[in-house]
N, C-alpha and C positions, 0 to 999 in steps of 0.2 A: 611524224606530224601528230599533233594532239587535237583533242576536241574540247570545246568550252561551252558551258551553260551560263547564260546571262539571266539573272533574276532581278526584276525591277517592276514595281507596280505603276510607275509613271510611264505612259506610252512614249512620250517625246524623248525622255532620257534613255529609254530602252532602245528606241530606233537610232538615236544618235550614236550610242555605244556600238550598236550592231553594224551600222552603215559607214561610220567615219574612220574605222580602224582597218588597216590592211592586214587582215588576219593571216593570210597565207604567208606574207612576208615575215610574220612573227611566229611561224611554225604551227599555225592552227589550220586544220583541214576542214573542220565542221563547226558551225556555230548554232546552238539551240537557244531558244528564248522561253521564258516563263514569266507570268505576271504576278505570281504569288508563290509562297513556299509549298503549298499543297501540290500545285501543278509542277513545280520543280522536282519534287520527289517522284511524281508519276513519270516525268521525263527521264530521270535517272534510271528508273526501272526499264524503260523502253530503249534508251540510248545512253549508255554509260559515258559520262564526260570525265575528262582528266582534270579539268579546272572548273570550279564554280565561282563566278563573280556575282555576289549578291548584295543588294541594298540591305541595310540593317533595319530601318524602320519600314515595316510593311503591315497592312491590316491582316488580321487572322493569325498569321504565323510570322514572327519577326525573323530577320536574318540570323540572329543568334540561335533561335529555336531550330531553324532549318539546319544550321551547321551542327548543332547537338544531335539532331536526328540522323544526319549523314554519318557522323562518327559512330553513333550507336549501332547503325545498321552495317557498319563495316565497309562502306563505299571508299575505295582508295583514291579519292580525288582531293586535290589541293584547293583550299578555300581562300578567296580574297573578298574583303568587305568594301562596300561603297558607303561612305559616311559624310555627312555635312558637319559644319562646326558645332551645330546644336547637339549632334549625336556623339561628339568626341569622347564623352564620358563612357561610351559603350566599348571603346577600343580595348580596355583592359579585359572585359568579358570576352571580347572577340578572340583574343589570343589564348584564353583558357580552353578554347575548343580547337586548338591547333591551326588557327589561321596563319597563312604564310605571309600575307601582307595586307595593306589597306590602301584605298584610293580616296583622297579627300576631295569632295565636290566643291566647286567645279574643277574638273581635272583636264589636263591637256593630253593630246595624242602622245606626246613624248613621255609623259608620266605613265600612261597605260602601257606603252611599249617597254619602258624600263621595268615595270611591274611584271609583265609577261616574261621578260628575259630572266628575272629572278625566279619566277615560278617554274620555268622550263628547266633551270639549273637544279631546282629541288626535285623535279620529276626524274631527271637523269640520274641523280644520286640515288633516288629510291629504286630505280630500275637496276642499277649496278648492285645495290645491296640485295635486292630481290633475286637477281641472277646468282649472286654469291651464295645466298641461302639455299637456293634450289640445287646448285652444284654440290654444296656440302651435304645436303640431304641425300642426293643420289649416291654420293660416295659412301656415306654412312650405311645406307640400305644395301648397297652392293657388298660391302664388307660383312654385314650381318648375314647375308645369304651365302657367302663363300667361305667364311671362317668362323669357328666357334669363338665368340667374344666373351670377355670378362664382363659380368653383369654390372659391376660398379662403374666400369669405364663407359659401357653403353648408356647407363643411366645419366652420367655426366654429359656425354655427347648429345643425347636426345634433349636434355634440358637446354643445352646451348643452341642447337640447330632448330629444333621444332618448337621450343618454348613450352614443352609438355613433359610431364613425368613419364618415365618408361612404362609404368603400369597403366597409364591413361591412354597410351598410343598403341592400338592393336591393329593387326592386319589379317586379312584372309589371304590365302595363297593358292594359286592356280598355275598349272604347267601346260604349255602348248608344245607338243613334240614335233621335231623336224625343223629344218631350216625355215625360219619365218622372215619373209622379206620386210624391209623397213617400212614400205607403204602399208603393209597389212598391220604391223604394230601401230603405226600412226592412226590408222582407221579404228583399230580397237580402242586406243587411248582416247580418241576423239569421241567415239560413241558412248563409252562407259566412263563417265566423268569421275567415278569413284576409284579408278585405278591410280594408285599413288606412284608406282614405279614398275618398269619392265626391265628385267635383266636378261640379256640375250647371249647365247653361245651358239655354236654350229648345230648342236643337236637338240637344244631345248630353250624355250623362252619362259621365264618364271615371272608371273604377274603378282604384284602385291596390291590388294584391295583395301580400301578403307574398312575398318572393322564393322561398321554398321550395315554393310551390304551382305546379302545372302550369297555365300560362296558357291553353293550348289546351283542356285538359279543363274548366277552370273556365268559359271562354267558352262552350263547348258546353253545359254544364249550365245556365247562365243563359239562353242562347238557347232551349234546350229548355223551360225553366220558363215563359218568356214566350210561347212559341209558341201555347198554348191560349187564354189570356185577353187578352193584350196583345202580339201579335206585333211584334217589333222586329228590325231588322238589328243584328247584333253583330259588331264587328271586334276584332282583337287584334294586338299586335306581339310577335314571338317574342323569348324571352329574358327575363332579369331585369336591371334597369338601376339604376344609381346615380342619385341625384337630379339630378346635373348633366346627365343625358341625358333627363330626363323631358319637358322642353319640346319637344325635337326629336321624340320619339315621340308626344307629344300632338298636335303640329302635323300629323304624318303621319295620325293618326286624324281630326283635324278636317278635313283636306283631302279625306277620303273621304266627307264628308257628302252631297254631290250624288250620288255613286255609290250610297251606301247608301239614299237616299230614292227612287231609281228602281228599286230591287230589288223585283220582284213575282213570287213572295212574298219577304218579307224573308229575307235569307240570313245565314249565318255565314261570315266570311271573314278571312283573314290580310292585314292592311294592307300588310305588306312585299311582298306579291305583286301588289298593285294599283297601277297607274299612274294618278294622278288627272289631270284635265283641266289643272290648273295645272302639273303636272310636264311633261305633254306640250308645253304652250305654252313652258315654260322651255327644254326640250331643243331645240325647233324654233328658238327665238331664238338659243340658244347656238350651234347648228350654222350658222345663217345668218351670225351675226357672225363666226364663225371663218373661214368661206369668204370673206367680204368682206375680212377683214383680210389673208388670205394673197394673194388676188387683187391687192389694193392694193400689197402688198410686191413681188409679181412684176412688176406694171406699172411700178414705180419702179426695177426692177433691183436690189433689195436682197437679194442672194443669201444672205448670212450671217443677216440678220434672218429671212428666210423659213425657212431651215433650223432656226434656233433656235425659231421659232414652231411648226414642225412637230414638233420634238422635245418641246416642252412639251405639245402636244396629244396625242401618242402616250403620253406619260407619264401623262396623265389617264386613259387607257383602263384602266390597271392597277387603278384604284380603282372602276371601274364595276361595277354588278350585271350578271350574265350576260345578263339579258333585253334590256339596251340595247347590249350589246357588238357584235352583228352589225351593227345599224343604223349605229352610229357608226364602226365599222371600215370599212364600205363607203364612207361619205362621206369618210373620211380617205384611202382609196385613190384615190378620184376627185380629191380636192384634190392629192394627191401626184403623180398622173398629170398634172394641169394644170401643176404646177410643172416637171416633167421635160420636157414637150413644149411 
C-alpha cells in the first residue's frame, strides 16, 4: 500500500479529489492534503508520500517549482500534475522534472484510477530496481571483505552499483565478536543509520560504516549498548578506507578473534594496536630466516650480497609500526655486529 499527497489551492477541488476516490481500492493506505507548495514540502518532511498529485497553477509556489524542489531534495516520490486547458502549455515543463503523468481538469474518477494504476506500476518497477541495487551492493561488499580484489575491477563495479568512484566511497570498519543473533544485528542497523552493511559468520560480525562517521565513537556506543544484555568484545580499525583496503582490515579484525574471546570481561579495543598470535609467529619466523640468510652469506664469504641483504633489511624498518621497531632494530644491530666481527 502506498501514500499520496494532494496539493491544490482550491478547497472544493481538493475535497472532491480527496473524498470521491476509493483510495484503498486503488492501493493507497493514507491520503495527505496541502493547500500550497510550502505546506506540501512541510508535509513531505513529516509524512513521506510515495505519490504527489499537485495542481500546476498555485499562488506563492507553482506545481512546477514544487516538483523541482522535490527532485532537488531527493524525495523518491512520483509526481502527477493537475492542469486545465489554459495551463496545457506547462505540460512540457512538467515532464522536464520527471512527472509520471498528468490529469486534465475536469477529470473523471476513471481517469484518476487509470493514472494511479500507471503510477503504481512505476513505483513497483522502482522498488524492484532498488532491491536489485541493494542486493548487488551487499554482494559486492561481502566479496570485498572476504577476498582480495583487483582494484580496477572493484572500481568498475563500484561505479556501476553505487554510482560513485572507488576513491569517493569510504568505509569505517568495526567487528563484534561472538555469535550475534539476527535481532541484535537488526537493532544495531536500525539505531545506527550510517551502517552500510553487516557481514556475519559464526565467530564474528563485521560492520561497515559510512566514511563520515567516527569509527571509534560508534564502536564505543555499540559496545556500550551490548554490555548490559549481550556483552561482546568489539574491535575497530582506525580511519575510513576504500573498498580495495577492506579485505586487509577485515583480516586484521578476524585475526583478533582468539584475543577477543579470551577477554574477561569483553573489552573495546583498536585492532591496529593489538599484535595477534599469528603476527607474532610471522615476525619470529621472518627474523629467524633473515638471520639464517645473513649467516649463510657471511660463511660463504659473499661480502657484497651480505651488504645488499642488510641494506634491504634496514629499508624494511622504515615501513614498520613503532611498536615493532625497537625489537627489530636490536636484532638488526646484532646481525650487523656478527657481519663486522
